[in-house]
C-alpha positions in Angstrom: -49.6 146.7 242.6 -46.0 146.6 242.3 -44.3 144.5 239.8 -43.1 141.1 241.2 -39.3 141.0 241.4 -37.8 137.7 240.1 -34.0 136.3 240.8 -33.1 133.5 238.4 -30.0 131.1 239.4 -28.1 127.8 238.8 -28.7 124.9 241.3 -27.0 121.4 241.1 -25.7 121.0 237.0 -28.6 122.6 235.2 -31.6 122.9 237.3 -32.9 126.7 237.1 -33.8 128.4 240.7 -35.9 130.8 240.5 -37.1 133.6 243.5 -40.4 135.4 243.3 -40.6 138.7 245.5 -43.2 140.3 246.0 -41.9 144.2 247.0 -45.1 145.1 249.0 -45.9 142.3 251.3 -42.4 141.1 251.6 -43.1 137.5 250.8 -40.7 135.5 248.6 -41.4 132.3 247.2 -38.6 129.5 245.6 -40.2 127.9 243.0 -38.8 123.7 243.9 -36.3 124.1 246.0 -33.3 122.0 243.7 -30.4 122.8 246.3 -30.8 124.5 249.8 -27.5 126.2 249.5 -28.0 128.1 246.1 -31.2 129.0 247.1 -30.4 130.4 250.3 -27.6 132.3 249.0 -29.7 133.7 246.5 -32.1 135.0 248.8 -29.4 136.5 250.8 -28.0 138.4 247.9 -31.1 140.2 247.5 -31.8 140.2 251.1 -35.1 138.3 251.0 -36.8 135.9 253.4 -38.2 133.2 251.9 -41.8 132.6 253.0 -42.8 129.8 250.6 -41.8 127.0 248.7 -43.9 126.3 244.9 -43.2 122.5 245.0 -44.2 121.4 241.1 -43.4 118.2 241.5 -41.8 115.1 243.6 -38.4 114.4 241.7 -35.6 114.5 243.6 -34.0 117.3 241.8 -36.7 119.7 242.9 -37.2 118.8 246.3 -34.1 118.2 247.9 -33.7 121.5 249.5 -37.4 121.6 251.1 -36.6 120.5 254.7 -33.7 122.4 254.8 -35.0 125.6 253.8 -38.0 125.1 255.8 -35.9 124.8 259.0 -34.0 128.0 258.4 -36.7 130.5 257.1 -39.9 128.7 258.4 -41.0 128.9 254.9 -44.5 127.2 254.1 -44.4 124.5 251.3 -46.9 124.1 248.5 -47.3 121.0 246.5 -49.5 118.9 243.9 -52.4 116.9 245.8 -51.2 114.0 243.6 -47.9 113.6 245.1 -48.7 114.9 248.4 -47.1 111.8 250.1 -43.7 112.2 248.3 -43.3 116.2 248.8 -40.9 116.7 251.7 -42.2 119.2 254.6 -45.6 119.5 252.3 -48.1 122.1 254.2 -50.8 122.5 251.8 -51.6 120.5 248.6 -53.1 121.7 245.2 -55.1 120.2 242.8 -56.2 121.4 239.2 -58.2 124.5 239.4 -57.2 126.1 242.5 -56.0 129.1 243.3 -54.3 131.1 246.3 -53.1 134.8 247.0 -49.2 135.3 247.4 -49.4 139.1 248.9 -52.0 140.5 246.4 -51.0 138.5 243.4 -53.4 135.6 242.4 -52.1 132.3 242.0 -53.8 129.8 239.9 -53.0 126.0 239.6 -52.6 124.1 236.8 -52.5 120.6 237.0 -49.8 118.7 233.9 -49.6 115.3 234.1 -47.0 113.6 231.8 -43.5 114.2 233.2 -44.9 113.0 236.5 -48.4 111.7 237.6 -49.3 114.7 239.8 -47.1 117.6 238.2 -48.4 121.1 238.6 -47.3 124.5 237.0 -48.2 128.2 238.8 -49.5 130.7 236.9 -49.9 134.3 237.9 -52.5 135.3 235.0 -52.4 139.1 236.0 -48.4 139.0 236.0 -48.6 137.1 232.6 -46.0 134.4 234.5 -45.9 131.0 234.3 -43.6 128.4 236.4 -43.7 125.4 234.4 -40.8 123.5 235.8 -40.3 120.1 234.0 -43.7 120.5 231.8 -42.4 122.7 229.1 -38.9 123.9 228.4 -37.6 126.3 226.0 -38.0 124.3 222.9 -38.8 120.7 224.7 -40.8 119.6 227.2 -40.4 117.0 230.2 -40.0 113.1 229.6 -42.7 110.9 229.7 -41.7 109.2 233.1 -44.9 108.4 234.8 -47.9 109.1 232.4 -48.7 108.2 228.7 -47.9 110.6 225.6 -51.7 111.5 225.2 -51.7 113.0 228.9 -48.4 115.1 228.4 -50.5 116.5 225.0 -53.4 117.1 227.1 -51.3 118.8 229.4 -49.6 121.1 227.0 -52.9 122.0 225.5 -54.2 123.3 228.4 -50.9 125.6 228.7 -51.4 126.4 225.3 -54.1 128.4 225.4 -53.0 130.8 228.0 -51.8 134.3 226.5 -49.2 134.4 224.2 -47.2 137.0 226.3 -47.0 134.8 229.4 -43.6 134.8 230.2 -42.4 130.8 231.2 -39.9 130.2 233.6 -38.9 126.5 233.0 -37.0 124.1 235.3 -33.7 123.2 233.3 -31.1 124.7 231.1 -31.5 122.3 228.6 -32.3 124.7 225.5 -29.2 124.3 223.5 -29.9 120.3 222.8 -33.2 120.8 222.7 -33.0 123.7 219.7 -30.5 121.1 217.8 -33.4 118.7 218.1 -36.4 121.0 217.0 -34.1 121.4 213.7 -34.4 117.8 212.7 -38.1 117.6 213.2 -38.9 121.1 211.9 -35.7 122.0 209.3 -37.8 124.6 207.0 -39.5 126.7 210.0 -37.4 130.3 209.5 -38.1 131.2 212.9 -36.9 128.3 214.6 -33.7 128.6 212.5 -33.4 132.2 213.9 -34.1 131.2 217.4 -31.2 128.2 217.3 -28.5 131.0 216.4 -29.7 133.3 219.0 -29.4 130.5 221.5 -26.0 129.2 220.4 -24.7 132.8 220.6 -26.2 133.3 224.2 -25.0 129.8 225.6 -21.6 130.6 223.7 -21.5 133.6 226.2 -22.7 131.6 229.2 -25.9 133.2 229.4 -29.5 132.1 230.1 -31.6 131.0 228.0 -34.8 131.7 230.4 -37.4 132.9 230.4 -39.0 132.1 227.3 -42.5 133.3 226.1 -45.5 131.1 225.1 -46.3 132.7 221.7 -42.2 131.7 220.7 -42.7 128.3 222.0 -46.0 128.1 219.8 -44.0 129.6 216.5 -41.1 126.8 217.3 -41.2 124.3 219.8 -42.1 120.7 218.0 -43.9 119.7 221.4 -46.3 122.1 220.5 -46.8 121.6 216.9 -48.0 118.5 216.7 -50.7 119.5 214.2 -48.3 121.3 211.9 -48.6 120.4 208.5 -44.9 120.5 208.0 -44.3 118.8 210.7 -46.5 116.0 209.5 -45.0 115.8 206.4 -41.7 115.6 207.7 -42.4 112.6 210.0 -45.1 110.8 207.2 -47.6 111.0 209.7 -50.2 113.1 207.4 -53.0 110.9 208.6 -52.3 110.6 212.3 -53.8 112.1 215.4 -52.2 115.2 216.9 -51.4 112.8 220.1 -49.4 110.1 217.8 -47.5 113.1 216.0 -46.4 114.1 219.7 -45.6 110.7 220.8 -43.3 110.1 218.0 -41.4 113.5 218.5 -41.1 112.6 222.1 -39.8 109.2 221.0 -37.2 110.7 218.8 -36.1 112.9 221.7 -35.2 110.3 223.8 -33.1 108.7 221.4 -31.7 112.0 220.1 
């Protein structure tokens, strides 16, 4: 099988658009559709015809381009079953544990409630790719808008068991702010300090911070590290549960 080809670009102010192209079948999927014009321009730039939209959740900045792109390309829209009524133009709904083929590539659906009630991620296991949208960011995670902290912690644990080399494509360029916040939670983490310097250099040059890898996030992302003794000591939460520590980290980020 030929490797998938990816095109990453900005939509709106800070959304990432991602096109996934299978050169063997000619299929092209847009991961969400934040903005019709930007997605269509990226497809035209690469000479690809959008065949699918893989919707992760119902927020406007992830579905605004659904109907216009469907009209333009005739693409099939796949999305979360638990948000089906809120996904414009939805053709197929997917639940946790479902899988489907994209050409010869198997796509596994992982439900990750927290940011929204039915958020899903798309995992191409053989390709070591995870499209996580607003569940996990580089050095961050999504705000808890529709589900409690315990649900998001559980969702993050479902992702944390994937192979460390998994490349994670996330929904927003929030990394610099996330990095500066992470230092307040895990100030003695040398790998984090190095990574923050790398991120500052990338952003100063106007370069993207996407993708990250799961292994790197497990080393440096405080939202995945609630069990870490140093973080617990720093937060004076050594006797608390992982869920409670995670909830406190999220609360602090909301006020950062």
